[in-house]
N, C-alpha and C positions, 0 to 999 in steps of 0.2 A: 469316583473313582473312576480315571479313566482306562479303558478296556484296551490290554497290549494283545491279546489273544483271542481266537476263536476256536471252540468247536463244534462240527457242523454236521448233521446229522447227510443219509446220501440220501437215501429213498423217499420221496413226496418234498425234500425239499434241492437238490438239486435235479432230481430226475427223476421222473415217474414212467413207470414200467417200462426203463431205459431210453425215455424221450426225457432229452434238456430241455428245462423248465426253461421259462423266460428270464433273462436278465442271469443266471448260475453263472455263465459264462464271466460276464462284466463284471459279478460282484468277486468274483475268484481271483482276478488280474488287476481288482483294486484293490484289494490286500495286496499282492507282491507289489501291487505300486508303492503301496504305504508302506509297507515291510514288515504289518502283520503278522505273525507267525501262524498259520493254522493248522489242524488236523480233522479229517476224517473220520467223526467217533461213531461208531456204526454197530448194530446187532446183523449185523450180513452175515449167513453161514454159507451162503450161497456161492461167495467166490471166497482166494484167499488174496490176501493183500495187493500181489501181483497181476490178479486176471481182474482185481476188483479194477485196480488202476488200468492194466488195457481195456475191460468192456466202459471206464470213461472215457476214456480218452478216442472211445469209438463215437463217444453221444458228443464229442467237440470238446469234452474238460481234460486239461492236460492236468495230472495231477500224478508226483510220483508216489513208487512205494510207501516209502517209508513217512509220506505225510499221512497213510491209512492207520485207522489202530479195528482192528476187527475185533469180537465176540470168542471164538475160536482163539483169538492169538493169548486172548487173559485167562481164555479157559486151559487153553496148555502150560503157560505158565501158572497159574491155579494148581491144575492136580501136579507138576512134578514137585511144585513148594509142598503142599499136603500132602499129596498120596504118592508119593516116590514108587516107582516100580510096581505099580498098584494093576490087579486086570480090572479094566477098563471094557460097560460095554456102550458102545453110543451108537443112540436113538436115533437117526436120521440120517443122510447121505453127505452132509455138510461138503466144501472144497475145501479140502485143510492145507494142501498146497506140503509144506514142509514143519509146516510146524508143529506137527501133531507127529514126526519121524520118531521119538524117541518115548511115544505113548505106548503101551500097549494095550490091545483095543480085541478082545474076543463072544465071540456068539455065548458063550453061558461061564455060571461059578466067578460073574464078576463082582471086584469087591465096591467096584466106583460104576454107578450107571450117570451119563453123563447125555444130557438132555442136549440137539441142539436145532437150529428152526424146523417149523414145519414142514412136511415135502412129503412126497410118495407112499415112504419110506414109514411113516407114522400109522400104520397098518394092525389094525384088535390084536395080531399073532405079535409085532414088535411092542406092541404098549404092555401085552400081557405078559412076554416074554419079561418085557424092563418090569413090569411090578412083582414079579416071582424075585426077581434078584433084590430090590427092594424087602419085600419080608421076610429074603432068608437074611439082610444087613447087611446089604450095599448100602452106601453112601450115596445120596442122590444131588448132583451137579448140573445146572441148565446154562447152557449159551446167555439167556435172556430170559424175561418172562410178557414180554410183550404180544399181544390177543390179538393184533389184526394186520396186513399190513395189503395197500393199497398197490393192486394190477391190473392188468387189461380187461379183465372181465369184470372189476368190479373189486369190492374189499372179500379178502380171502381170512380163514383164522390159522391164527400163529400160536408157536408152544406153549405159550401162556396157557393157552383153555387148554391142551393134555396134561402140561405139568401140574396143574391145580387141583386134577383126577386124580394124579397118581399121588400127591400129596395126601389125600383125603383117605385114597383106598389102601394106599401104603403108611400113614400115620406119621408119614416123615418130613421134615421141611427141606424144602433143596436150597442151598448155597448158587446165589445167582452172580454169574462171573459179567455178564455184558451191563449194558444198561437194562433197569433203574438201577443197580447196586451203586453206593458211594465208592466203593474201590475202583469200580471202572474208572469212574470223573478225577477221584485221585489218579490214580494212575497217569492219564492225560492229562493232566493241568503239570505232574509234573516232568511229562516228558518236552512241555513249553518251555518249562523253566521257570513257570510263572506264580502267585500265588494265586488260588480261585478267585480273589476279589478283582481280580487283573483277568478276568476269562469270560467269555460269555459261552452260552450251548444257544445252537441253535436248531431248531426240529418243529414236526408236526404231532409227537404228540404231548399233548398236555402232561401226563401224569411222567413217562420213561425218560423221555430228556430233557424236558422242559423246568417242571417242581421237583424232578429229582434230582439237577443243576444245582438248583436253587437254595434246597437244604444243603447243599456239601459251599456250600461259598458263593457261587460260582452267578451269573449276571444269566438270566433265561430271556430266549425272546421265541415265543412261538409263531410261525407259519400259518397263513391264510389258505395254504397249498395239501397236497399230497392228504393224509384222511383226517385233516383238520376238522374240530368239528363243532361250530358253533355253543352246541348244545352242552358239550360238555365242558367249557368253560363258563359259562352260565350257572351250574352247578353246582359247579368246586365252589369249595370256600378256600382252598387260595387260587392266587392269581397270579399268572406269570409276568416274570416286570415289563417285557415288550409285549406287543403283536401287532406284528407285519403283516401286509398282504401276499410277500413272497421275497426269496432269499436278496433278490433286487433289489431292495428297500434297505436292507442291511449296512453299508454304506451311512446309510443317512442316522440309525442309530448307534453310529462310534463316532459321529462325530465330526 
């Protein structure tokens, strides 16, 4: 079946350490030329939609804010629907923009612990604070479960590594709103107004981007850039639908 829409991860696919990867701008221009709708589907928490759009423009990638779907956006939506007016403790310092304007953020006695992407706020004190709240009965919501991301300094630990520790220590299981949550992909597909089998997901993370999308019915496209690890692909029982050298090769996959 023909691909009529595309979801694209940002870090490791379009940019690495905020440097545009070769072929990224041309690939986006080709999608526009063919009138193929696309969204940037990212677990990034360091920028709001507007901030991420502005940052990408600085790198030469012109992407409107309404083409960006971030984990914080879907997290705020989940909290409004499932924990209205709840006291929420936010672990991390994400750039939230207006997305969390109506979310009640507190430092003590929270009913919900919300785990953002790993950053300098992931201190022993703050992790312990979150742990105590969970032991006292707070629900656990995570923006994503990524284990690592690529920076100029190399691979860095991400929130998933700390999230696993909190779950183990507190004896709870997190609700994950970003990738690899099936709901993340379903909501993105709904925004494109397409059925899953007509949408491709392009990412550098085999598990969180590609295989998770395939489980929901999307076509998975793994790029050999960013944190791509050939050993992970070799060890996996499940394989991506397509593996390409970079986003520059995406037009060939779309036909």
